[in-house]
N, C-alpha and C positions, 0 to 999 in steps of 0.2 A: 444403636443405629439411628442415624438422623432421618428426619421426615422430609418429604418433598412436597412443595406446593405446586399442585397440578393446574390450578386455575389462577390466572393473573388478569382479571378484567381491566381493560384500559380505563384510566382515571377520567378521561374526557366523557366516557359513557357512564361510569360508576364513580362519581366524585365522592370523596369522604365527607361525611357529615355526622356530627356527634349523636344526633337524635333520629336520623333517617337513613334507610337504605335506598339510595337514589339511583334511578336509571334514566338517562337523558335521551336515549333513543331505543327504538325497538331492535333487539339484538337476537336474531335466531340462533347465532352460534352459542349463546348461553341459555337457550330456552329451557333445557332440562334442569339445569342447576337453579335458575331463578324461579322455576315453579315451586321448588322446595323453599328457597330462601324467602320468597314473598308470600308464603303461606300465612293464613290467619286462623286462629282457633282460640278456644277457651278451656281446653282440657276435656270437655264433653263432645264438642263439635269442632271439626277442623276442615278447612278448605284449602287445597293447593292454590298457588298463585297463578292461576290460569287466566287468560284474558276474559273479559266479560262476554265477548262475542261467541264463546264456546270453542275457541281455538285461535291459532294452532296450538296443539298440546303435545308434550312428550308423554305424559301420563296424567290425564285429568283425574282428580280425586276429591271426594268428599267422604269423610269418615266420622262415625259416631263411636266414641270410646266404649269398648265392650260389646258392640253389636257385631256378631260373628256368625259364621256358618261352621258346622262341624262335619266330620266325616270319619269313617273307620280307617285307622291306619293299617295298611296291608303290608305284611312282611313276607319276603320270600321264604324265610325260615323264622317262625315265631318262637317265642320262649315264654316261660312263666314270668309274670310281673312286668312284661313290656307295656309301655303306654298304649292304650287302645284307641283313643279318640283324638284326632287332630282338630285344630281350631284356626280359623283365618278371619281376620277383620274384613268386613264387607265394604266395598266401594258403593256407597248408598246413592240415592237419588240426587242428581245434580240439579240444584235449584238456582244457581247463580248466573244462568245464561240470560243475557240481554243482547239481542241482535238489532242493529241499526241499519236502516235503508233511507237514503236521501235521493230523490228522483228515481226510486227503485234500484239505486246503485248500492250494493251491500258494502258496509264498512268491514274490511278484512285486512288486518295489519300487514301481511306479507305483500299485498298488492296496492295498498293505499299510498297516496302521496302525502307524506307527513311533514308539515311545516314546523310544528313544535311538538315535543313529547317530554313528558315528565311523569314518571311513576315512582312512588316511594312507599316503603313500609314505614309508617309513622309510628315510632316506638314510644313517643310521648302520648299520643292519643289512642294508640291501639287500633289503628285503621290501615287499610291499604288504599292509597289515593292515586288517581291517575288523571292527567290533563293532556289532551291531545288536540291539536289543530289540524284538521284534515281538509285537504283541497280535493274536491270531487273532480272527475274528468271534465265536467262542464265549467269548472272554475269557481264553484261555490265553496266558501270557507265555512267549515262546520267546527265549532268548539264543543268538545265532548269532555265532561268532567264527571268523574265517578268517585264514590267513596264506599268501601266495603268494610263491615265490621261483624265480628262474631262476639256477641255481648258477654261480658263477664258478670254483669249484674243479673242478667236474665239468661239462665243456663241453656235454655232450649231455643234461643232466638238468634237469628242473624238478620242483617238488613243491608240494603244498598241504596245509596242516593245516586241517581243517574240523570245528568243534566245535559241537554242538547240545545245549542244556540246556533242557528244559521245566521252568519254575521252580515252577509252582503247581498242577500237575495231572498225572494220567496221560494219555497220549495215544498213539495209533499214529503213528509217525514213519516216513516213507519218504525215504531219501536215494538219489537216482539220479545216479550218476557216468557221464558220457557223453563220447563223442568223435564228431565229425562231420567228414567230408571233403567237399570240393566244395560248401561253403555258397554260396548265391546272394546277392549283394548286392542289396538293395532300394533303395539310394540312387539318386536321379535323377542322371544324368550331367550335368555342367555343362561348358561350354566353358572349358578351361584347359589349355594345353599342358604345364603342370607336373605334371598328374595322370597316373596310370598309364593305359595304354592299355586300353580295354574289350576283353576277350578272351572266348572261348567259356566257357559256364557250367562245363563239365567240363574242367578242366585236369589232374586227377589220375585216371589210369586204373588200376583195381584189378589187382593182381597176386596178392596173398595176403591171407587173413584167417583168424584162428583164435583159439580160447579156450584158456586154461590156468587153471582154477580162477577166481581173481579177476583174472586178467590177460587183456588183449585186445591183439592185434597186428593192425595194418592196414598193408599195404604197397601203395604206388602208384607209378606211373611217369608221367613226362610224355611226350607223343607226339613232339615235335620235338627237344627238347634231350636226350632220352633220359636223364633223371636219375631216380634211384630214391629213394624216401623210405619209411622204416619208422618208424611212430609206435606206441608201446606205452604202455599204462597198467597199473598194478597198485595194489593197495589193502591197507591194514591197518585193521581196525576194533577199537577198544578201548571197551568198555562193560560195565557190570554188568547191563545190561538184556537180557532175552531178545531174540534177533534171528536172522534168517536172511537169505539172499541168493540172487539168481538172476542169471544173466548170459547175454547173447547178442551175436552180432556178425553184421554183413552186410558187403557190399563197401565201403560208405562210412560205416559207423557201428558203434558198439559201446556197450554199456550194462551196467553192473553195478548192480543195485538192492538196497539193504539195507533190510529191513523190521525195525523195532525197536519193542518195546513199552516206550515211555519211562515212567520213573518220575520223580516230581517231584524236582528237584534233582540227578538223576544225569546225568552227562555222557556224551554219545555223541561219540566222537572218531574221525573218518575221516581217514586220511592217504592222499593220492593221489600216486603217483609217475608221472612222464611222461618218456619219452625220445624223442629225434628223431635219426635217423641218415640221412645222404644219401650217394649215390655215383653216379658215372657209369660205374664199372667193375665194382662188386660185383654178384653175383646177388641176387635177391630173398631166397633162403634165407640168404645171408651177411648181408645187411642186417638181417634180422629177428633173427638170432643176435646181432649186435652190439648191437642195441637191447635185447634180453633180458638180455645180460650187464650192461649199464648198470643195468637195473632190479634184477637180482639183488643187485648191490653196494649199491644205494640201500636196498632193503628190509631187507637184513641190518644196515645201519648205523642206520637209523631217521631220522626227521625231525630230532630234536634234534641229532644229529651233523652233519647237513647244515646246519642253522641255525648251529651253532657254527663250522663251516668258513666259511660265508658272512660271519659277523660278523668272523672273523679276517682274511679277505681285505679286507673293507671298512675295518677298522681300519688295516691296512697301507697301503691306498690313501690314506686321509685323512692319515696320518702324513707321507706324501711329497707330498701334493697340495693340502691344504686352504689356502684363501686366506681370511684373517680380516680383518674390519674392525671398527672401534670409534670411538666419539665422532663419529658422522656428523652433519653439519648437515642435518637433515631439511627445513629450509626451502629449501635449495638443491637437494637431491636429490629432494625430494617423496616420500620414502620413509624410514621409520624404519630405524635400524641393524639391527633384527631382520629387517625385510623385505628389506633389501639382502643381509644374510648368508644368509638363506634362498634368495634368488634365485641368489646365487653358487654355493652348494652344489648347488642344483637343476641348474644348467648343467653343473658339473663331474661330477655324478653321472650325468647322461645321456650325457656323453662316454664315461665308463667303460662304461655299458651298451651303447654303440654299438661300442666298440673293444676292450673287455677281453679277450674270447676270440675276436676275429675270426681270429686265428692265421694262417690260410692264405688269407684273403680280404681285400678292401678294406673300407672303411667307407661304406655307402650315405649319400646326402645326407640322408635322414631317419632314419638309423640303422635300427632295426628297430621303429619306432613307427608306420609307415604305409607305403603303397606308392606314394606320390607320387614323381615322378622315376624310376619303374620299379624302384627299388632299385639304381640305377646308382651307380658310383663316378666322381667328378669330381676336378678340381684342388683342391676343398675340402680334401681330406685333407692334401695337402702344404703348402698355404699357411696354412690356418686351424687344422687339428687337430694337425699334427705339432709345432709349437712347444710346445704344452702337454705332449704325450706325451714329447718329447725331454727336457724338463727335469723330468719327474715319473715317467715310466714308460718309460725308454729301450728296454727290451726290446720293448714294444708298437710303438714307433716303428720299430725294426729289422724287426719282422715285416711292417709295412706297406710298407717299402722293399723288402723281399725279395719281397713280392707283386708289386710293379712289375717287379722283375727277372725273375720267372717268366713275365711276359707279353712279354719282350723279343723273342722270336722272332716273335710275332704283330705286334709293333710294326715289325719289319723288313719283314714281309709287307705291312703297311699302307703303309709308305713306298713300296714298289714300286708299289702300286695308285695312289699319288699321283704317280708318275713321279719319285720322289726317291730319293736315296741315304740310307744310314743307317737310322734307325728313327723311326717316328712313333707315339707313344703315343695311344691313343684318347681322344677328348674325354669320352665317356661310355660305360661298358661294365659288364658283369658278368663275361663270360668272356674278355675280352682283345680281342675284336673291336669295331670301331667300331659304335656303335648309334645315332648321331645321324643322323636322316634329313634334317636341315636343315643343309647344309654351311656356310652363311654364318655361323651362330652356333654351329656345332659343330666340324666338321673344320678350319675356318679358324683356330681358336684354337690355332695352333701353339705358343703359349706354354706349353701343358701340358708339353712336353718340358723347357723351362727351369724350370718350377715344380718338377718332380720332382728335377731336378739341384740346384736351390736348396735343397730340403729335404735332399737327400743331404749337401750341404756343411755345412748347419747341424748335422745329426746327427753327422757325423764330427768337426767342431770341438768340439761339446759333450761327446762321449763319448770321443774319442780312439781310436775303433774303426777303426784303419787296416786291419785285416784285412778288414773288410767292404768298405772302399773298394777294396782290392787285388783281392779275390776276386770282387766283384760290381759295385761302383759304377763302377770304371774302364771296364768293358765298356759299361755304359750311357752313360757320358760320351763314349766314342769314337763310339758310334752316333748319339747326339743331336747331337754337334758336326758330324759328317758331314752330317746333315740341314741344319743351319743354314748351313753353308758352301755346300751345294748350292742351298739355297733363295734365298739372297741373291746380290747382285752388286755389283761396284764401278762406281758411277755417275759418268759423266763430268759429268753435269749438277750433281751435288753435289760436284764437285771430287775425284773418285776415292774418295769415302767408300763404305763398304759399306752398301748399302740392302736392306731386306726389304719386298717388295710383296705385296699380295693376302692379307693376314692380318686376323684379328680379335683385338682385345685383350680384357681382362676386361669392358669395357663392350659389352654385346650390342646396344645401340641404335645402334652405329656399326660396320658389318661390312664385311669384305673391303676394307680400307684399305691405304694405303701408309705405311710407316714409323711404325707405332704405337709411340710412345715406350716404353711398358711392354715390348712385345715385343722391341724392339731392345736395351733394357737387359738383359732376361732372356737374350737370345741372346748378348750380349757376356759376361755372367757365365758362361754355360754353356761358351762357347768357351775362356775364360780358365781355368776350372777343369779342363776336359778337358786342355788343354795342360800346365798345371802338374802335374797328376796323372801324366800319362804321363812327363813329365820326371823327376818324383820317383821313379817306379817304376824307370825306366832307371838312375837314379843309385844308389838305395838298395836295390832289391830286384830284381835282374836276373832272378831265377827267375820272379817274378810278372810282370815285363815280358815275358819270353819267352812265358809262358802267354797273356798278353793278345794278343800279336802272333799267336799260333797261333789264337786264337778269332776275331780280327777282321781278320786280314791287314793290320794297320796298317803304314803306311809313315811314316817320320819327316818326309817332306816335307809330309804332311798336317798334322802338328802345327805346322810353320812357317806353313802357310796359315791355320790357326785363329788363331794369334797376330796375323798381319797383319790378318785380318778383324776381330778383336776391337779392336785398337788403332785401326782406321779405321772403327769402327761409327758410322753417322750417327745422331746424337741431335738431333731437331728442336728448334729454339729460335727464338722470335720476339723479335728485338732490340727492336722498337718497343714491344711490350707488356711485355717482360721476363718472359715465361712460356714454358713448353714446350707447344707444340701437342700435342694428344692424338694426332694423325696429320697427314699432309701437308695434308689438305683441311678439317679440322675447323673451323678458325677462319674459313673462307670461307662457312660455312653460316649460315642465319638462326637466331637464338636462339629456342627454344621458350619461350613465356610460361607458366611454371608457375603464376604467380599467378592467371591467368584460366582455367586448366584446372579444370573441375568436379571436386571431390574424389571424386565417385563414378566418375570416369574413370581412376582409378589402380587397379592398375598399367597403364601405357599399353599394354603388350603385349596386354591383353585387349580394348582398345577402338579401336585404330588399326592400320591396315595397316602392316606393316614398312616399306614404301617411304615412307610418310608420315613415320614416325619417323626413318628414315635421312637425311632431307633437312635435319634440324635439329641445332643444338647442344643436345642433351639427353642425359643420361647415366643409364643404368640403375644402374650401380654404380661404385664408385671405381676409377679407372684410373690417371691421373696421380698422384692422391693416394696410391694404393697403391704406386706406383713410388717415391714420395718416402719412404715408410716402409721398404720393402724395400731401397732403395738410397740411404739417407739421405746418404751421403758424396758422392754425385754431384750434390747440390743444395746451393747456399748457403742460409743462413738466410733471406735476402731472397727468393730464388727460391721457397723453400717457402711463404713467406707470400703472395707474389703468385699463385702457382699455386693455393693453397688458396682465396684470395679469389675467383679467377676461376671455378674449377670447382665449388666447393661449392654455389653457387646454381643450378647447372645439373643437380645430382644429384637424381633423383626420390625416392630411397628405395624404389624398386620391387624392390630386391634386399636380402635380409637380410645380404649380405656387405659392405655399405657402412658402416653406422653405427659398427662397431668400429674400422675404419680411420680414418674421419673423426675419431673421438674421439682416437686416438693422435696424429695429426698436429696436431689442435687444441691438445692439451696442449703439444706441443713448441714451437709457434709463439706460445704465450701467449694462447690464447682459452679460459680455463677454463670459462666458462659453456656455450659450445658443446660443449666436451669432455664436460661432465657430461650435457648433453642427449643427445648421441650415445651415450655410455656407457650411459645408462639405457635407450635404445632397444635396444641390443644385449643388455643384461642381462635385459630384460623381453620380448624378442622373442616368446617363447612364453607366458610367464605373463600378459602383458597383450595377447597376440594382436596384436602390432604390425602384422604383415603380413596379418591377417585370414584366415589359412589354417592355424592351428595344428591344426585338426581333421584335417588331412591328414598330420600328423607333425611331430616336432620339427625345428628348424633347427639341425642339429648343427654346421655350420660357424660359425654365429653364436655358438654356445656356446663353441667354441674361440676365436673372436674376442673374446668377453667376457674370457677369461683374458688374452689379449694386451692388451686395453684397460687392464686393471688393472696388469699387470706391465710391459709396454713403454710404456704411456701414463703412468698416474699413478706407477708405480714407476720410470719413466725408464730401464729396462734396455735396453741394446743389446749385440749380439753380432756385429757386422759383421766383425771381424777375428779371430774365434776367442777373444778375451778378453772376459770379462764386464765391462761398464761400467755404472755407475749414475749418472744425473743426475736425481735425484728432482725432480719439478716441484711446487712449492707456491706459491700466491699468498699475499701477506702476511696476508690474513684467512681463510685456508683451514684449518679444523680437520681432525680425523680421523686415524685410524691405519690402516695397511695392513701386514699380516704375511703372508709367503709363503715356502715352501721351494723350493729349486732343487737338482736333482741335476746335478752337473757333474763330468765325468771321474771318476765313481765316488764322489764325495763329496757331502755334503748341506750346503748353505749355507742358514741361516735369515736372512731379511731382515725387519727391522721399521722402518717409516718413520713417524715421528710428525710433528707440525707443525714441529718445529725440529731434530730429531736423527734420523740414520739409524744403526741398530745392525745389525752383521753378525756372525753367530755360526756357527762351524764345528761342526755337530752330529756329522758323521761324516767321517773322513778324516785324513790326515797333514799336509796343507798345501794352501793355495789362494791363488792370486794373481789379483787383479781390480783394477778402478779405481773410485774414487769421485770424480766430477768428473774432474779431471786427475791426481789423486793415485793412485799405485800402492799397493795395500794387500796385505800378506801375512798370512794367518791360518795358525796352526800349532797343534800341541798345547800349546805354551808360551803362545801368544797366540791363544786361540780366539775372542775377542770384541773388537771394536773399535767405537767410536762416532765419528761425524763430523757436523758441522753441515750442515743443509740450507740451501742458498742460496735466499732468497726471490726470486721473479721477479714483477715487476708485470705485470698484464694488458696486452695490446696494445690 
């Protein structure tokens, strides 16, 4: 099924720019979408792209990754093992408000006479910039220039530069810098299970508040999760104009008001520093001291130093991450080269903003651009984000895998609650506990265990980080393998094959099924990797092996059992159709007629009871098709083609996780036009509002999937066996160039693919071995660059 672009912003307002998301006039029609698109964050702290003046807003939001409130999940009919505690990310204290008054006239965008307007998300500098020329009712021209950043170098810090210049007259100017906690949302709630749960108005309970000159400190606590938050602001004012200030604070608010006698042409420059610290163990006094120390350092350095550090961080990111395109055929892509380049960088930039300083947490499904999906962490991280991070920022990938390791004890507890051995990672969580109240599409997705281990293997293969595997990964492998072996059974009906029943695969429109092909393949890979890792440890690092046995009480007979189960895993296959059934009963169901379904009835989950959906062959997101990408060697080329042709027409597009995978497989089997269509949907998921819900936050997994569509799809890269292989796909009439870097085992490889030739350059490192088509290529200091022809493949 093809995807539809719901948002087409006019180019005279939003002109394409390779490094900036530009807005040339205030556009209330796009307010909700641009709040998400113009968000800034660093993976720890995120701020939606709301105006500095505190409004107008669709949904104002400031979020700290992992800072949440919890509540008991109430079931009409409870059952053993159901998830007990829900978690929701909290919209924390809003510190980015700066209100402006000239002649006591408030600057408010909807009512202001705007002579010039330029706002841009600067993806090169990592800032949100705005320049406005305002004509007051009395004819005074006021130039307002602002710059907002959430620091990558300083995890707990954000800052704003706010400059006001009255150009043609003297005038009294008032700048009110404010912070507000417990803001009440005025948006009407709509039914959508993907949105955050409606919670009590007061989530933050005051602990402390105080003033220090131009500094305000507010400290709050959540009631149930018992998490503390200290938010502080401080200021520096530079101007040659006479001025004074006053300050006050209360339990939920603070305000520093600067009164300036503005002279024509003289700049008034306010710098606002903001810090956020959270903890479940520190006292309120300690949290406030931490936040103040962050401000002390920021104020002493000044905004220019912070900005220089931000730009250095961004330059290093783009050096190792930028994907460049050239000579694009706009007739086929329906977008110019500039538009596509802008969209690629927008996607990669927001991944960085979601993950850059996540450090000890996961990556929420919406990053920190909105609180849909409650700020929870899903399998999105391992399958859709980690490939990009592994090959561009391996340290960030390691941090995210370490986060999963730290929740291993809770995963063990969850397995006991499910009457299973080993460990069961939560389908959705913030604090490590299962937070999915709907087990059929949540807890039943046992594949989350295999997803995490799949990502672990990819990380170790790409980095060579065996120490991480031995110290942390092996323990996770043992416990996840134990669960798979306990969950499945050797079925006499299937000739003694190892079967897994009562699970849900990636496709949430078919739940609690037997022998979901994707899940069985994931389980097999998990079991094999666990067995081989344990055997490797025993042979090469007995000390690490002994430590593993001490932590897990592992017995060698278990490893033999895992091998037997893996080698006898049941993989469904329909000989008559020549395809792999999604599960044992999928092909017996009636086919849902997507062509006769009213367009307004998508996504189906908002308009049909789950039981109705479950009776049909209809797919929310790629399942078999995803399996064919992740386990490509387990499917013949003909099987891939037949599977794709069968399942693609059944896929609704109701999930943002599908189009990127559909694109990759379509490229591989020789359907270039479909590949382009699906790649464009992934690329523009947010910028064209393909899902109709960008207002609720960015689709971070689809952004990672965009990188995969470019590199694994059109770049033809595969890494199944630990060696990089490139089989670039080009149709005979397909122009365009694609350039990207890869960090592999501590070295950096630059890949450039043109219409006819592939060029591989070793930018950093002593030597690298990989394959182009079937040829093994060795790059070294003596031979740092090689070129090879690209084989043209006719469309199927």
